[in-house]
C-alpha positions in Angstrom: 22.3 -17.9 -29.2 24.3 -15.9 -31.7 26.6 -13.4 -30.1 26.5 -9.8 -31.0 29.8 -7.9 -31.3 28.5 -4.4 -32.1 25.7 -2.7 -30.2 22.5 -2.1 -32.2 21.7 1.5 -32.9 19.3 3.1 -30.4 16.7 3.7 -33.1 16.6 0.0 -33.8 15.7 -0.9 -30.2 13.5 1.9 -29.2 10.0 0.6 -28.9 10.9 -2.7 -30.6 11.9 -6.1 -29.6 15.6 -7.1 -29.4 16.4 -9.9 -31.9 19.4 -11.5 -30.4 20.8 -11.4 -26.8 24.1 -13.0 -25.8 24.0 -15.0 -22.6 27.2 -15.4 -20.7 28.9 -18.8 -20.9 28.4 -20.9 -17.8 31.3 -22.7 -16.2 32.0 -24.2 -12.8 32.9 -20.9 -11.3 29.7 -19.1 -12.1 26.3 -19.2 -10.5 23.8 -21.1 -12.6 20.9 -19.3 -10.8 22.1 -16.0 -12.1 22.4 -17.3 -15.7 18.8 -18.6 -15.3 17.6 -15.1 -14.2 19.4 -13.6 -17.2 17.7 -16.1 -19.5 14.3 -15.1 -18.0 15.0 -11.4 -18.5 16.1 -12.1 -22.1 12.8 -13.9 -22.7 10.8 -11.0 -21.3 12.8 -8.5 -23.4 11.6 -10.3 -26.5 8.0 -9.7 -25.7 6.4 -7.5 -28.3 4.1 -5.6 -25.9 6.5 -4.0 -23.5 6.6 -0.5 -22.2 9.7 1.8 -21.9 9.4 1.5 -18.1 9.2 -2.3 -18.2 12.2 -2.5 -20.7 14.2 -0.2 -18.4 13.5 -2.3 -15.4 14.5 -5.5 -17.2 17.7 -4.0 -18.6 18.6 -2.5 -15.2 18.1 -5.9 -13.6 20.4 -7.5 -16.2 23.1 -4.9 -15.3 22.7 -5.6 -11.6 23.2 -9.3 -12.1 26.2 -8.8 -14.3 27.8 -6.5 -11.8 27.1 -8.9 -8.9 28.7 -11.9 -10.7 32.4 -12.5 -10.3 34.3 -11.8 -13.5 37.7 -13.1 -14.4 40.2 -10.2 -15.0 41.0 -9.5 -18.6 44.6 -10.9 -18.4 46.1 -14.1 -19.6 45.9 -17.0 -17.1 49.3 -18.3 -18.3 51.2 -15.1 -17.7 51.6 -13.6 -14.3 49.9 -10.2 -14.3 52.0 -7.1 -14.2 51.5 -4.9 -11.2 50.7 -1.2 -11.5 52.5 1.5 -9.6 50.0 1.0 -6.8 50.7 -2.7 -6.7 47.4 -3.7 -8.4 47.1 -6.2 -11.3 46.9 -4.6 -14.7 44.1 -5.5 -17.0 40.7 -4.5 -15.7 37.4 -6.3 -15.8 34.9 -4.5 -17.9 32.3 -2.7 -15.8 28.9 -4.3 -15.5 27.1 -1.8 -17.7 29.7 -2.2 -20.5 29.5 -5.9 -20.4 25.7 -5.9 -20.2 25.6 -3.5 -23.2 27.6 -6.1 -25.3 25.5 -9.0 -24.1 22.2 -7.2 -24.8 23.4 -5.6 -28.0 22.4 -2.1 -27.0 24.4 1.1 -26.6 25.9 1.9 -23.3 24.0 5.1 -23.1 20.7 3.2 -23.4 21.5 1.1 -20.3 22.6 4.2 -18.4 19.1 5.7 -19.1 17.4 2.4 -18.2 19.2 2.3 -14.8 18.0 5.8 -14.0 14.4 5.1 -15.0 14.5 1.8 -13.0 15.5 3.8 -9.9 12.2 5.7 -9.9 10.2 5.4 -6.7 7.3 2.9 -6.7 4.9 5.9 -6.4 6.4 7.5 -9.5 6.2 4.2 -11.5 2.5 3.8 -10.4 1.8 7.4 -11.4 3.5 6.9 -14.8 1.2 3.9 -15.5 -1.8 5.8 -14.3 -1.1 8.7 -16.6 -0.1 6.4 -19.5 3.4 7.8 -19.5 5.1 4.5 -18.8 6.0 4.3 -22.5 7.2 7.9 -22.6 11.0 7.6 -22.1 11.5 11.4 -22.1 8.9 11.9 -19.3 10.4 9.0 -17.3 13.9 10.5 -17.5 12.7 13.9 -16.5 11.0 12.4 -13.4 14.2 10.4 -12.7 16.1 13.6 -12.3 14.1 14.5 -9.2 15.1 13.1 -5.8 12.0 12.7 -3.7 9.0 10.5 -4.7 6.7 13.5 -4.5 8.9 15.5 -6.8 9.0 12.6 -9.3 5.2 12.3 -9.2 4.8 16.1 -9.7 7.1 16.0 -12.7 5.0 13.3 -14.3 1.7 15.1 -13.5 3.1 18.3 -15.1 3.5 16.5 -18.4 -0.2 15.9 -18.6 -1.4 19.2 -17.1 -3.2 21.5 -19.5 -1.0 24.4 -20.7 -2.2 27.8 -19.5 -3.7 30.0 -22.1 -1.4 32.9 -23.0 -3.3 36.2 -23.3 -1.7 38.4 -25.9 -1.5 42.0 -24.8 -1.7 44.4 -27.8 0.7 47.2 -28.0 -0.4 50.8 -27.7 0.0 51.3 -31.4 -2.1 48.3 -32.2 -4.9 49.6 -29.9 -4.8 53.0 -31.6 -4.9 51.4 -35.0 -7.9 49.1 -34.0 -9.8 52.0 -32.6 -9.2 54.1 -35.7 -10.4 51.2 -37.9 -13.6 50.8 -36.0 -14.2 54.5 -35.9 -13.7 54.7 -39.6 -16.1 51.9 -40.4 -18.7 53.4 -38.0 -18.4 56.9 -39.6 -18.8 55.4 -43.0 -21.8 53.3 -42.2 -25.4 54.5 -42.6 -27.9 54.9 -39.8 -29.6 51.6 -40.5 -26.3 49.7 -40.6 -25.3 51.3 -37.2 -28.6 50.2 -35.6 -28.2 46.6 -37.0 -24.6 46.5 -35.6 -25.7 47.6 -32.2 -28.6 45.2 -32.2 -26.4 42.2 -33.1 -23.8 43.1 -30.5 -25.9 44.5 -27.7 -24.8 41.9 -25.1 -21.2 42.2 -25.9 -21.3 46.0 -25.7 -23.1 45.8 -22.4 -20.5 43.4 -20.9 -17.7 45.6 -22.2 -19.2 48.7 -20.7 -19.6 46.9 -17.3 -16.0 45.9 -17.4 -16.7 42.2 -18.0 -15.5 42.2 -21.6 -12.1 42.2 -23.1 
């Protein structure tokens, strides 16, 4: 497959398939089984119908495999590595998440978010699918900030809970102005108009006088 040097912008991968994924080169020192797993993950990442939760799990699995594999330090094999002040070889192996970001062609921040989402409890993942929030990355990340499975589930449920109605309390000035306006209209209305008004609003007036109205 064609290698990708620069990560794709996050907007280019969100909710879309990844066009090109770079598989690590296989040599005698590397585990062929792990390369096979990476190839399987790459194939699944190319699926068009894939949720944010599924994508995060696949990307997190890729990071886990990359971290588990033994990497050669980034120093020349022909030159004896220099030792640091602590006696350790200079030239550090890229972290698994950095290497995975280059191989997948995605920003490092995207993989960091995927790892967080993938660590959601099984209960939270099941609830996300039930509430159809498995494709809502923001909701998944919010739940991932919680520690316990119950708190994660509650965070997801809160996303779909109906918002309470906010009752607007009028100011004293608004009350006085409203009462004055009603009184003015009443005073300016004829007797027939007043009777018609009361007839059309008799139930509302009765509820109000009984304390049931607003």
